[in-house]
N, C-alpha and C positions, 0 to 999 in steps of 0.2 A: 461640579457635576460631570464634566468631561473626564476628569481623573477617575472618578468612581466608575464611570462607564468603561474606561480602559481596563480597570482592575477586573470588572465583571467579565469583559471580553476575554481577558487572559485566562481567567478561571474556566470559562466555557470552552475556549480553544484547547486548553489542556484536557478538558473533558472529552473533546473530540479526539484528541490524541490517544486518550484512554480507550475510547471505542475503536479507534484505529488498531490499537493493540490487540483487542480480542476479536477484531474482524479481519485483520491483515497479518499481524505478526505471527499468528499461529501457523501461517504458511511456512515460516522458516524452520519450524520444528515438527510439523505434522508427520512427515515421512519417517524421520528418525524414531519418533515415539510409536508410530503404527507398526514399524518393523521390529520394535523393541531393541534397536541399536542403542537407544538412550532411554533412561527413565524420564518421566515428565519433569521431575525436580531438577535433574542435571540439565535437561534440554532447556528448561526455563532459565536456569542460571547462565548457561552459555548465551542464550538469546539476549538476556539483559546486558551482559558484558559487551558483546559484539555489536548490539544495537547502539550502545553508548559510543563505542569506538567509531563506528561508521558515521554517527551523527556529528562527530567532532572534526572529521578530517576534511570536509568540504561543505560549501554552502551554494553550490551551483544550482541545484534544484530549487532551493529556497528563493534564489534570485529570480528564477523563471516564474515561480508562483506569484511573487511580488509584482511581476510585470504584466499579469493577465488583465488587470483592470486599471483604469485611471479614474480615481475618485477624489473629490475635493477634500482638502485638508480642513475639514469642519466637523461639527457634530454629526452631520448627515453622512459624511464619509465613514465615521466610526460605526454608524448604524448599518451601512452597507456590509462592512466586514463582519459585524456581529450577526446579521441575518444570514450571511453566507455560511457561517459556522453552524448556526441553528439548523439550516436546511441539510447540511452534510450529516450532522449528528442524527437527525430524524430518520434519514434514509438508512444510515448505518444500523440503527436500532431495528428498523423494519426487516432488513434482510437478515440480521443476526437472529431475530426471532424465528425465522424459517430455516436457519442453519445454512444459508447460502453465502459462499465466500465472495461477496461483491467487492467493488473497488472503492475504498475510502478516498483514493486519489481523485477519481472522477466525480465522486460525491462532493468533494471540496471545490473542484474546478467548476462543476455545474452550479454549486451554490454561489460562488463568486460572480459568475456570469448572470445568473438569475437575479441576484440582489442588485447588481450594477444596472441591469436593464430596467428593473422596477424603479430605480432612483433616477433614471435618465443619465447615469454616468456612462462613460464610454468603455467599451470592451476592446482589447487589443486582439482582434480576430486573427490577424496574421500569426501572432504567437500561439493562439488557441489551436489553429489548424496545424501549424508546423510542429509545435511542441506537445500537443495533446491529442488531436484527432488522428493525425497520421501515425504516431506511435501506438495509439489505442488500437488501430486496425492492424498495424504491422507486427506488434509484439506477440500476439497469440500465434500468428503464422510462423514467426521466427522461433518461438518457444516450441511449438509442435514439431516443426521441421528438424530443428537441432536435437530435440529429445529423441525423435525417431532415429536420426542418423547416428547420434552418439551411442545409443543403446545397441544398435546393430554393430557398431565398431567394437564395443566392449564384448559382445557375444562372440565375435569373430576372433579377437585377440586372445580371449581366455577360453576358447573352445576346447582346448586339451587340458585345462586346469582341473584339478580334483575339485568336485563340487563343494566339499566341506572347506577346503582351503580358500577357495574363491569366496565363499560365503563369509568366512571370518575376515578376509581382507576388505571386502566391500562394507562389512559391518563397521570396521574401524574407519573406513573412508567416510562413512556417514557422520562421524564426529567432525571431521574437517568440513564436510558438506554443510552441516548445520551451522558451523561457525561462519562459513562464507555466506550462507543465506542470510544470517542475522546481520552480518556486516553490510551486505547489500541492502537489506531492509532499512538499516539505519541511514545509509546514504540516500535512500529514496524517501521513505514514508515519514521518518522523523523530521525531515527538512520541510515538508509541506506545511506543517503547523508552524514551524519556525518562520516560514515566509509570511503566513497570515499575521502572526503576532508582531513581527517586524514591520509589516505594512501598517498595522494599527498604531505602532509607536511613531511612525513617520507621519501618519494622518493627524495625530494629536500633538505633533511638534516636539515629541520627546527625543526624536532622532532627526538630524538634519539631512542625512543621506541614508539610503537603504543598506545597512550593514548589520548582520545578525549578531547580537551580543552573546557573550559566553553563557550568561545565566539562562538565556532563552534556549540555547542548544542543550544545556544540561536538563532543564525542566522538561523539554519535549521528549528527550531520550528516556528519562525516568518514567514519564507518563505512559509511553508505549510499553515499556517493560512491565509496569503494574497492570496494564490492561491485558497483556498476554497471560499473566499469572491468574487473573480473575476469570476470564471468560473464553479462553482459547479452545477449550475442549470440544465445544459444539462444532466449531469450524474444522478442527483437526479430524473429527470423525467423518465429515463430508469429504475432505480432500484426501485423507490418508486411507480411507477404506471404501467409500461408496463409488468413487470414480472407477477404480479397479484395485484389485488386491496387490499391494506393493510388497516386494521382497527387498532384500538388502542391495542387490545389484541395480534394480530399477530405482530405488530410492537414491542411491549414489549418483546415477546417471541424471535423474531429474534435478537433483540439487546442484550438480555441477553446471548444467545448462542454465538453470534459472539464475543462479548467483552470477554467472559470467555475463548474462544479458543485463541484469540489474546494475552491475558495476560499470559496464560499458556505456549504458544509456546515461548514467549519472555523471561519469567523468568526461566522456567524449561529447555527448549531445546535450547535457544538462536538461534532459527531458523528464518530466514527472510521470513516469510510466507506472502501471499498476503491478504491484507485487503479485496480486491475485491472478491477474491475466497471465502473466509470464509463468508462474508456478503451475497453475492448473493446466495450461496448454502443454507445458513440458511433461507433466504427468501423463496426459492423454497421448502425447507423442511416443513416450516410452512404452505405454501400455499397448499401443497399436502395433508394436513389433511382434507381439505374441500372436494376436489375431484381432481383427476389428471388433469381434464380439467380446473381447476381453474388457473393452472399455464400456462402461454403462452410459451409453449415449443419451439416455433419458435424463440422467442426473446432470450430465454435461450440458444438455440443452437448457435445463432450468438455470444453470449458472450463467450461460450465455445470455439468456433472457434478462437476468438481473443486471448484467453488464450493460446491455443496450438501454435499459430503462434508467440507469443511474444518472447520467448527465441531465436529461430533461426532468426527471422526477425530483432530483435534488435542487435543480434550478427553480422549478415551480414552487417547491416548499420554501426556498429562501426568498423568493419574490413575495410570497404571502406573508412571511415573517417580517420582511421589511415594511410592507404596507401597514401591518398591525403595529409594529414598533413606532413607525412614523406618526401614527395617530396620537399615541401617548406623548411622544416627545414634542410634536408640533403643538 
């Protein structure tokens, strides 16, 4: 029975990874597609390749996700992890329905915390505050500030460049930017589901220590890529067009900033930050260099609202899921 439950959880977790793909991974290619630097087909192919590469080079973020809660190595522990994933998927689907680029990262963390509290398992609040809450607050500020500053630098450095030559150069630069974004996304988002599946393997005694198997890495990376191909268009429209109209220079600037922050937080701090938070704030920072009215702050406000609601909403959904599942198992 426990083995069957583990198999179902892995399938559902990969389903979460799939929803992560059309909710988050679209961030990696939205700007290049919106500016027509890349066709959707080429952008999706690059996203798949570099998501996979990023997912395979490090497991630091997965280790952090696995340390968020302390749950018993019993059937109840498996229920906690399962309910957490259900809560995260539910919230992902709700915000996707409205075309808002919410954070799958914080949906999953919120789900873990909510399910753990519902089961009376302990939550490592120190890790939540240090690795989740502080980066959640800081990353949009960093993304906005660096996006604004880097765009000003590019405008000054290339102020005498011929507009057509500069446009071609930045258009080519977006190829590299998309690759870097996808690599950073693999480092971050693919690892969160890896952490959940590995935690489930530990809880069910299939692993003696927390170490991410290669098959888990590959499965999660492929699931994210499939999700991007299936449903990323809706999110690309919000991020690439509705926040402000992005050109090749702005797209390159935002991609460079966002990918740098993603890689730094993954390698240096092992913090599971939100690709959505960082990318959207970088886009807004770049847009603000034109004039504040260039950014559609109403759309940005809706996105921020989704961010704020994600942790508690996913937590409550996961807690309810745990209570329901526990009735049937008990």
